[in-house]
C-alpha positions in Angstrom: 0.0 0.0 0.0 2.8 2.4 0.9 4.5 1.7 -2.4 1.2 2.6 -4.2 0.9 5.9 -2.3 4.6 6.8 -3.0 4.2 6.0 -6.7 1.0 8.1 -6.8 2.8 10.9 -5.1 5.7 10.7 -7.5 3.4 10.7 -10.5 1.5 13.7 -9.2 4.8 15.6 -8.5 6.1 14.7 -12.0 2.9 16.0 -13.6 2.9 19.1 -11.5 6.5 19.7 -12.5 5.6 19.4 -16.2 2.6 21.7 -15.8 4.6 24.6 -14.3 5.6 26.1 -17.6 6.1 29.9 -17.5 7.4 31.9 -20.4 10.5 34.0 -19.7 11.0 32.5 -16.3 13.3 29.8 -15.0 11.7 26.4 -14.9 11.0 24.5 -11.7 12.7 21.2 -11.3 11.6 18.2 -9.3 13.2 14.8 -9.0 12.2 11.7 -7.2 13.6 8.2 -6.7 12.1 5.2 -5.0 13.7 1.8 -4.4 11.5 -1.1 -3.1 13.3 -4.1 -1.6 11.3 -7.3 -1.3 12.3 -9.7 1.4 11.5 -13.4 1.6 8.0 -14.3 2.5 7.8 -16.8 5.4 4.7 -19.0 5.7 2.9 -19.0 9.1 -0.3 -21.0 8.4 -1.7 -18.6 5.7 -0.1 -15.4 6.8 2.9 -13.9 4.9 5.5 -11.6 6.3 7.8 -9.5 4.2 10.7 -7.6 5.9 9.9 -3.9 5.4 12.7 -2.2 3.5 12.6 0.9 1.3 14.4 4.0 0.3 13.1 7.2 -1.3 14.3 10.7 -2.0 12.9 13.8 -3.6 14.1 17.3 -4.4 12.2 20.5 -5.3 13.8 23.7 -6.7 11.4 26.3 -8.0 13.2 29.7 -8.7 9.8 31.3 -9.4 8.4 30.7 -5.9 11.7 30.3 -4.1 10.6 26.9 -2.9 13.7 24.7 -2.2 13.5 21.5 -0.2 14.6 17.9 -0.3 14.2 14.7 1.7 15.8 11.3 1.8 14.4 8.4 3.9 15.2 4.7 4.3 13.7 1.9 6.3 15.1 -1.5 7.2 12.7 -3.5 9.4 11.7 -1.4 12.3 14.4 1.2 11.9 13.6 4.4 9.9 16.3 7.0 9.2 16.0 10.2 7.2 16.9 13.8 6.6 15.1 16.7 5.1 16.1 20.3 4.4 14.0 23.4 3.8 15.1 26.8 2.6 13.4 29.3 4.9 12.3 32.8 3.7 14.9 34.4 5.9 17.7 32.8 3.9 18.6 30.1 6.4 18.3 26.3 5.7 16.6 24.1 8.3 17.9 20.6 8.4 16.1 17.9 10.3 17.8 14.5 10.8 15.5 11.9 12.2 15.6 8.3 13.4 12.9 6.0 14.7 12.9 2.5 16.1 11.0 0.4 18.6 13.6 0.9 21.4 14.0 4.7 21.3 10.9 5.9 19.5 11.1 8.9 17.2 14.0 11.3 17.6 14.8 14.4 15.5 17.8 16.7 15.5 17.0 20.1 14.0 19.7 22.6 13.0 19.9 25.7 11.0 22.6 26.8 8.5 23.4 30.2 7.2 22.6 33.6 8.6 19.1 35.1 8.7 18.5 38.2 6.6 16.7 41.0 8.3 14.1 42.2 5.9 13.3 45.8 6.5 9.9 46.8 5.1 9.9 49.7 2.7 8.3 52.8 4.0 6.7 55.2 1.6 7.0 58.9 2.8 4.5 61.4 1.6 5.7 65.0 1.5 
């Protein structure tokens, strides 16, 4: 099921990237990759178990909107590891590294790179 959801998300993202055609503007780019690993099914009466293992990544760069983000995640059994980054409006980049397993639960480490730009609003003076 997760594979179908991911494939649908990739298809929607690919179509959206193709539809974002603007004349005289830079084009947005989007890329995705998904790898599905199939483990051996073991028979328990009539139930089947497949070791959950996957890896996916995506990247979005849209110079028209300034949207820049990426994510990479992998799962091997009950262990999920990933990282995503997001370019903030103030010029910094938020990077979140996360890890989840049955023993420690979900843990995330958030850091920022770069220096925030202080945007001063333009004031119009009437004389």
